[in-house]
ZANU-354360 format. One record per residue (C-alpha): residue in one letter; residue number from 1; y, z, x. Coordinates in steps of 0.5 Angstrom, whole numbers, plus 500, padded with zeros to 3 digits. Example, Ala and Ser with C-alpha at 12.3 -4.5 7.8 and 13.67 -1.06 7.14 Angstrom:
+------+------+-----+-----+-----+
: resn : resi :  py :  pz :  px :
+------+------+-----+-----+-----+
:    a :    1 : 491 : 516 : 525 :
:    s :    2 : 498 : 514 : 527 :
+------+------+-----+-----+-----+
***
This chain:
+------+------+-----+-----+-----+
: resn : resi :  py :  pz :  px :
+------+------+-----+-----+-----+
:    m :    1 : 546 : 338 : 646 :
:    s :    2 : 546 : 344 : 644 :
:    p :    3 : 538 : 347 : 642 :
:    p :    4 : 537 : 348 : 634 :
:    v :    5 : 538 : 354 : 632 :
:    s :    6 : 532 : 358 : 629 :
:    p :    7 : 533 : 361 : 622 :
:    a :    8 : 534 : 369 : 622 :
:    p :    9 : 527 : 372 : 620 :
:    s :   10 : 527 : 374 : 613 :
:    p :   11 : 527 : 382 : 612 :
:    p :   12 : 520 : 384 : 610 :
:    r :   13 : 518 : 385 : 603 :
:    r :   14 : 518 : 391 : 600 :
:    p :   15 : 510 : 391 : 596 :
:    p :   16 : 511 : 392 : 589 :
:    l :   17 : 511 : 398 : 585 :
:    l :   18 : 503 : 398 : 583 :
:    v :   19 : 501 : 396 : 590 :
:    r :   20 : 504 : 402 : 594 :
:    l :   21 : 501 : 407 : 588 :
:    f :   22 : 494 : 404 : 591 :
:    t :   23 : 495 : 403 : 598 :
:    s :   24 : 501 : 409 : 600 :
:    p :   25 : 498 : 414 : 603 :
:    v :   26 : 499 : 421 : 600 :
:    t :   27 : 500 : 428 : 603 :
:    a :   28 : 500 : 435 : 600 :
:    g :   29 : 507 : 436 : 602 :
:    a :   30 : 508 : 430 : 598 :
:    v :   31 : 505 : 431 : 592 :
:    e :   32 : 508 : 438 : 592 :
:    r :   33 : 515 : 436 : 593 :
:    r :   34 : 514 : 431 : 587 :
:    v :   35 : 512 : 436 : 583 :
:    q :   36 : 518 : 441 : 584 :
:    r :   37 : 523 : 435 : 584 :
:    s :   38 : 519 : 433 : 577 :
:    f :   39 : 517 : 440 : 574 :
:    g :   40 : 521 : 445 : 577 :
:    p :   41 : 527 : 445 : 572 :
:    a :   42 : 522 : 445 : 566 :
:    l :   43 : 518 : 451 : 569 :
:    q :   44 : 524 : 455 : 570 :
:    v :   45 : 526 : 454 : 564 :
:    a :   46 : 519 : 456 : 562 :
:    l :   47 : 519 : 463 : 565 :
:    v :   48 : 526 : 465 : 562 :
:    a :   49 : 524 : 463 : 555 :
:    a :   50 : 517 : 466 : 555 :
:    p :   51 : 518 : 473 : 554 :
:    f :   52 : 524 : 471 : 548 :
:    v :   53 : 518 : 466 : 545 :
:    f :   54 : 513 : 472 : 546 :
:    a :   55 : 518 : 477 : 542 :
:    v :   56 : 519 : 471 : 536 :
:    l :   57 : 512 : 471 : 535 :
:    i :   58 : 510 : 478 : 535 :
:    v :   59 : 516 : 479 : 530 :
:    l :   60 : 513 : 473 : 526 :
:    l :   61 : 506 : 476 : 525 :
:    g :   62 : 509 : 482 : 524 :
:    l :   63 : 513 : 480 : 518 :
:    d :   64 : 506 : 475 : 516 :
:    l :   65 : 502 : 481 : 516 :
:    l :   66 : 507 : 486 : 512 :
:    g :   67 : 507 : 480 : 507 :
:    r :   68 : 500 : 481 : 506 :
:    r :   69 : 499 : 488 : 505 :
:    a :   70 : 500 : 490 : 497 :
:    p :   71 : 506 : 492 : 496 :
:    l :   72 : 508 : 500 : 494 :
:    l :   73 : 509 : 502 : 487 :
:    q :   74 : 514 : 507 : 484 :
:    p :   75 : 512 : 512 : 479 :
:    r :   76 : 516 : 510 : 472 :
:    h :   77 : 516 : 518 : 470 :
:    r :   78 : 514 : 525 : 472 :
:    a :   79 : 507 : 524 : 469 :
:    e :   80 : 506 : 518 : 473 :
:    a :   81 : 508 : 520 : 479 :
:    l :   82 : 503 : 527 : 479 :
:    c :   83 : 498 : 522 : 479 :
:    f :   84 : 500 : 518 : 485 :
:    a :   85 : 500 : 524 : 488 :
:    l :   86 : 493 : 525 : 488 :
:    a :   87 : 492 : 519 : 491 :
:    q :   88 : 497 : 521 : 498 :
:    e :   89 : 493 : 522 : 504 :
:    p :   90 : 488 : 525 : 504 :
:    a :   91 : 486 : 523 : 497 :
:    f :   92 : 483 : 527 : 492 :
:    a :   93 : 476 : 526 : 493 :
:    p :   94 : 471 : 530 : 488 :
:    p :   95 : 464 : 530 : 488 :
:    m :   96 : 464 : 527 : 480 :
:    l :   97 : 468 : 521 : 477 :
:    v :   98 : 475 : 524 : 475 :
:    v :   99 : 480 : 518 : 471 :
:    p :  100 : 487 : 519 : 471 :
:    n :  101 : 492 : 518 : 466 :
:    a :  102 : 499 : 519 : 464 :
:    a :  103 : 504 : 518 : 459 :
:    m :  104 : 511 : 519 : 456 :
:    v :  105 : 511 : 520 : 448 :
:    s :  106 : 519 : 519 : 447 :
:    n :  107 : 523 : 522 : 441 :
:    r :  108 : 517 : 525 : 437 :
:    f :  109 : 519 : 533 : 437 :
:    p :  110 : 525 : 537 : 436 :
:    p :  111 : 528 : 541 : 442 :
:    g :  112 : 524 : 547 : 443 :
:    t :  113 : 518 : 545 : 441 :
:    p :  114 : 512 : 549 : 445 :
:    p :  115 : 508 : 544 : 450 :
:    e :  116 : 501 : 546 : 447 :
:    l :  117 : 504 : 545 : 440 :
:    a :  118 : 506 : 537 : 442 :
:    l :  119 : 500 : 536 : 446 :
:    r :  120 : 495 : 538 : 440 :
:    q :  121 : 500 : 533 : 435 :
:    a :  122 : 500 : 528 : 440 :
:    m :  123 : 493 : 528 : 442 :
:    g :  124 : 490 : 530 : 435 :
:    f :  125 : 485 : 535 : 438 :
:    d :  126 : 484 : 542 : 435 :
:    d :  127 : 482 : 549 : 437 :
:    p :  128 : 475 : 549 : 437 :
:    q :  129 : 475 : 542 : 443 :
:    v :  130 : 479 : 547 : 447 :
:    s :  131 : 475 : 550 : 452 :
:    r :  132 : 480 : 553 : 457 :
:    e :  133 : 488 : 554 : 456 :
:    s :  134 : 493 : 557 : 460 :
:    h :  135 : 501 : 557 : 461 :
:    r :  136 : 506 : 556 : 467 :
:    h :  137 : 513 : 556 : 469 :
:    l :  138 : 514 : 551 : 475 :
:    g :  139 : 520 : 549 : 477 :
:    d :  140 : 525 : 547 : 471 :
:    f :  141 : 520 : 546 : 466 :
:    d :  142 : 514 : 550 : 461 :
:    l :  143 : 507 : 547 : 462 :
:    a :  144 : 501 : 547 : 458 :
:    i :  145 : 494 : 547 : 462 :
:    l :  146 : 488 : 546 : 458 :
:    w :  147 : 481 : 543 : 458 :
:    v :  148 : 479 : 540 : 452 :
:    r :  149 : 472 : 537 : 450 :
:    i :  150 : 473 : 529 : 449 :
:    a :  151 : 467 : 526 : 445 :
:    d :  152 : 466 : 518 : 446 :
:    s :  153 : 461 : 513 : 447 :
:    d :  154 : 459 : 515 : 454 :
:    g :  155 : 458 : 522 : 451 :
:    t :  156 : 463 : 528 : 452 :
:    n :  157 : 467 : 529 : 458 :
:    q :  158 : 471 : 534 : 460 :
:    c :  159 : 479 : 532 : 460 :
:    l :  160 : 484 : 537 : 464 :
:    v :  161 : 491 : 536 : 460 :
:    v :  162 : 497 : 538 : 463 :
:    g :  163 : 503 : 537 : 459 :
:    w :  164 : 511 : 540 : 458 :
:    m :  165 : 517 : 538 : 455 :
:    e :  166 : 523 : 533 : 457 :
:    g :  167 : 527 : 534 : 452 :
:    a :  168 : 525 : 531 : 446 :
:    d :  169 : 519 : 527 : 450 :
:    l :  170 : 512 : 530 : 452 :
:    a :  171 : 510 : 528 : 458 :
:    v :  172 : 502 : 528 : 459 :
:    c :  173 : 497 : 527 : 465 :
:    t :  174 : 490 : 527 : 463 :
:    f :  175 : 484 : 527 : 468 :
:    r :  176 : 477 : 526 : 465 :
:    f :  177 : 471 : 529 : 469 :
:    a :  178 : 465 : 526 : 468 :
:    g :  179 : 459 : 530 : 467 :
:    d :  180 : 452 : 531 : 462 :
:    d :  181 : 454 : 538 : 460 :
:    p :  182 : 458 : 539 : 454 :
:    e :  183 : 460 : 545 : 456 :
:    l :  184 : 466 : 546 : 462 :
:    t :  185 : 461 : 547 : 469 :
:    p :  186 : 463 : 551 : 474 :
:    d :  187 : 464 : 545 : 479 :
:    q :  188 : 468 : 541 : 474 :
:    e :  189 : 473 : 548 : 474 :
:    l :  190 : 473 : 549 : 481 :
:    w :  191 : 475 : 541 : 482 :
:    g :  192 : 479 : 542 : 477 :
:    q :  193 : 483 : 548 : 480 :
:    r :  194 : 484 : 544 : 487 :
:    l :  195 : 487 : 538 : 483 :
:    l :  196 : 492 : 542 : 480 :
:    d :  197 : 493 : 545 : 487 :
:    r :  198 : 495 : 538 : 489 :
:    i :  199 : 500 : 536 : 483 :
:    l :  200 : 503 : 543 : 481 :
:    r :  201 : 508 : 544 : 486 :
:    p :  202 : 516 : 546 : 484 :
:    e :  203 : 519 : 541 : 488 :
:    y :  204 : 515 : 536 : 483 :
:    f :  205 : 518 : 539 : 477 :
:    e :  206 : 526 : 539 : 478 :
:    a :  207 : 530 : 536 : 472 :
:    g :  208 : 533 : 529 : 473 :
:    v :  209 : 529 : 528 : 480 :
:    l :  210 : 522 : 524 : 480 :
:    p :  211 : 517 : 527 : 485 :
:    h :  212 : 518 : 522 : 492 :
:    v :  213 : 511 : 519 : 491 :
:    m :  214 : 509 : 512 : 492 :
:    l :  215 : 503 : 508 : 490 :
:    r :  216 : 500 : 502 : 494 :
:    s :  217 : 498 : 497 : 489 :
:    s :  218 : 491 : 494 : 488 :
:    g :  219 : 493 : 489 : 483 :
:    r :  220 : 490 : 492 : 477 :
:    e :  221 : 494 : 496 : 472 :
:    s :  222 : 491 : 502 : 471 :
:    l :  223 : 492 : 508 : 475 :
:    p :  224 : 487 : 509 : 481 :
:    s :  225 : 481 : 513 : 479 :
:    f :  226 : 477 : 519 : 484 :
:    g :  227 : 470 : 521 : 486 :
:    p :  228 : 464 : 516 : 486 :
:    h :  229 : 464 : 510 : 482 :
:    p :  230 : 458 : 508 : 477 :
:    a :  231 : 454 : 502 : 481 :
:    g :  232 : 456 : 496 : 477 :
+------+------+-----+-----+-----+
***
């Protein structure tokens, strides 16, 4: 009688995953291989994409900064463009406050009206108020330049007025110089001449073409003033 055959031993069972995680020896090489297998492709993609992502971020940042900056305003007419020109770098910086204004008085005058006559009619001043008066031909226009005493609630101010005719329209720039003296002072006259040197350029007086100047908007409707501002 043949002896009983013993059953074949069962292969050892692999420990559960949780047990292996806490009992299997971990070497530095194994960790490195696992990291490379798990994160290698993602790391390569990240290294390739990084320059493009950085460039996109720079572009987005630039667009955001541009959006936050105040817009540039274009002049509506030549008189306003001359006031804009004073704000171009380096900005006009007199020692007294100078407040500009610009206007176009449309279709009020017959062709050939002298600008000095049109100014008197439009602004309502008379000869005793005029401290200085001169005339100049510049570019395509004849200009009248006057210093006029203007009395208001703040006292008497000296106003430098520049006017010219564009067809039947009167173009006017006024620059009110603050001061306590009822008469035109040497400082006002000096800085008035420096102002005129900034705006009375032949290229600014070409018929049919506005001066190529723009103004950074301050959020206000009025033109920028120049010089020291009163406190408060």
